[in-house]
N, C-alpha and C positions, 0 to 999 in steps of 0.2 A: 340380881339384875344388873347391878353396876359392873360385876365381873364379866358377864356375858357381853355387854356392850364394849368393854375394853378389850376383850379377847378377839372379837370379830375383826377389828382393824389389823391386829397382829397377824392373823391368818392371811388376810388379803395382801399384806406386805411381804409375806414369805413366798407367795406364789411366783412373783416375777423372778426372785432369786433362783428358784428351782428351774424355771424355764431357761434362765441364763446358764445355769449349770448344765442343763441338757444341751443347749446350743454349743457350749464350750466343748462338751463331750463329743458331739457330732463333728465339730471342727477338727478336734484332735484326731478323730478316726479318719476323716477325710484327708488330713495331712499325712497320715501314715499310709493310706491307700489312695493315690491320686485318681481322680475321675478319668474316664476315657477322653474327655475334652482336654483335660490338663496333660494327659499323655501325648495327645496329638500335638499340642502346643510345644511341648518339650522336644518331640521329635522334629518338628518344624524348625525350632531354634537350632538344633544340632545340625540339621541339613544346611541351613543358611550359613552357619559358621564353617562347615566343611566346604561349601561352595566358595565362600570368600577366600579361604586358604588355597583352594585349588586354582582360582583365578589369579591370585597373587603369585603362585608358583609358576603358572603359565606365562605371565608377564615377565618374570625373572628369567625363565628359560628362553623366551624369544629375545630378550635383550642380550643374554649371554651368547646365543647363537649368532646374532647379528655382529657382535663384537669379534667373535671367532672368525666369521666369514670375511670381515673387513681386514683382519690381520692376515688371513690366508691370501686374499687378493693382493695385499700390499707386498708380501714377501714370497709369493709363489715362485718367482724366478730366481730365488736366492741360490738354490742348489745348481741351477744351470750356470749362473754367473761364476760360481766357484769352480765349476768344471772348465769354463772357458778361460779363466785367468792363466793357466799354464800355456794355452794356445797363444795368448797375447805375449807371454814371456818368450816363447820360442820364436815368434815373429820378430820381436825386438832383437833377439840373439841373431836371427838370420840377417837382419839389417846390418848389425855390427860385423858379422862374419863376411858379408858381401864386400866390405871395404878391403878385406885381406884375402879374398878368394882368388885363386889362380885362374879360374875359368868361369864362364857363365853356367856351365853344367853343374858346378858345385853349388852355386846359388839356386839353380833350378831344383836340384835334389833336396836341398834344405826346405824350399817352399813346398815341394810336393809332400814332404814328410809332415809339415804343419797342416796341410790340407787334409791329409789322411787322418791325422789326430783329431781334427775338427769333425770329420765325417764319422769317426768312431764315437765321438761324444753324442752326435745326433742319433746314431744307430742305437745307442744305449737307451734312448728315449723314444724308440720306435719311429724315428724319422729316417726316411730313406728316399733315394732318388727315384723319380718316375722314369721307367724305361721308355726310350724314344726310338732311336734309329733302327729301322727294319720292322718296328712294331706296327700293328694296325692302329690307325688313328681312332682315338677315343675322345669325344668332345668333353667327357667328364674329367679327363686327365690332361688333355693337350689343348693348346691354343694355336690354331693354324693361322699364320700370318701371311702365308704365300703358298701357291701351288705351282709345281713344275713337272714337265714330262720327264720320264725316266725309263730307260730300256731295261734296267736291272731290277727296279723296285716296282712292285705291283701298284695299281691304283688304290688310293685311300690308305696307303701305308706311308710312314714317315721317312722322308728322304734325308732330312738334316735337322739337327737340334740347334736352335739359336740361343736358348736360355734354359738352364736346367730347372726342372720342376721338382717339388718335394711333397711328400705326403706323410702324415703322422697317423699310424695305424690305418684306418680306412677313411680318413679325412684328408682332403687335399689342402696343403698349406699354400702352395703356389703352383698353378698349372705350368707345364713346360711349353715354351714357345717353339713352334716347329714349322718346317716346310713340308708340305704333303705332296706326294707323287700323284700325278694324274695318269700314270701308266705309260706304256710305249707310245711314241708319236709316230704316225705313219709317214713314210717317205712321200714328198710332194708328188712324185711320179706315180707311186702306187695309189695315192689318194685320188689323183685325177683318173687313173684307170678304173678304180672302183666306182667313181662317179659316172664315167661313161658306160660302164657295165649296167649300173642301175638304170641309166637312161634308156638303154636298149631294151631292157625288160619292160 
C-alpha cells in the first residue's frame, strides 16, 4: 500500500516533463519549417530592407545629378572662351600693327580677317547670321524699326539692315533690326489723276 501511494506522485510528476518534451519537439519542428505567417513576415522585412536601399540610392543619384548639372552650368562656356581667345590675340596684334601700317586698307584687312575668324567660330556652333536685305520680312526673325517706300524692293521686303541678327540652329539669338519697304510710291500727279478718276466713277 505504501508503495502504491509513493508511486502515484512520481507518475504525476513525470507527465509535465513529457508534455514539455513534446512542446520542445513541436518548437524544433516549427523552427525547421516556418509557418506561413512567419514566411510572410520574413518577406515583408526583406521588402522593407530593399525599399530602404532603393530610396537611399535614389537620393544619392539625385544629389550626384544636381552636382553634375551645377558644374555643367558653371563651365558650359569654357570651350567657347577657349576658341575666342585667339580672336582676342589677333585683335591685339591688329592694334599693334595699326601703329606701323602704311595705309588704312592694311588695318581694314586685318580687322576683316579677325571678324571672319570670329564668324567661323560661331558657325562651328551652328550660329549664323539672319538673312536680311532683299528678303521677305519675317517677324520671327526681323525687328522692323522703320518703313520706307522703294521703287526697287517690293512691299514687306527688307530694304536695309541696321543691326545684324543671329540664330543658333532654329532658335533666334537676336533678331535683326531692319527697315522694311512699303513698295513703290506713286507720283503725286499720278496719285491725283487716280483720285479724279475714282471720283468720276
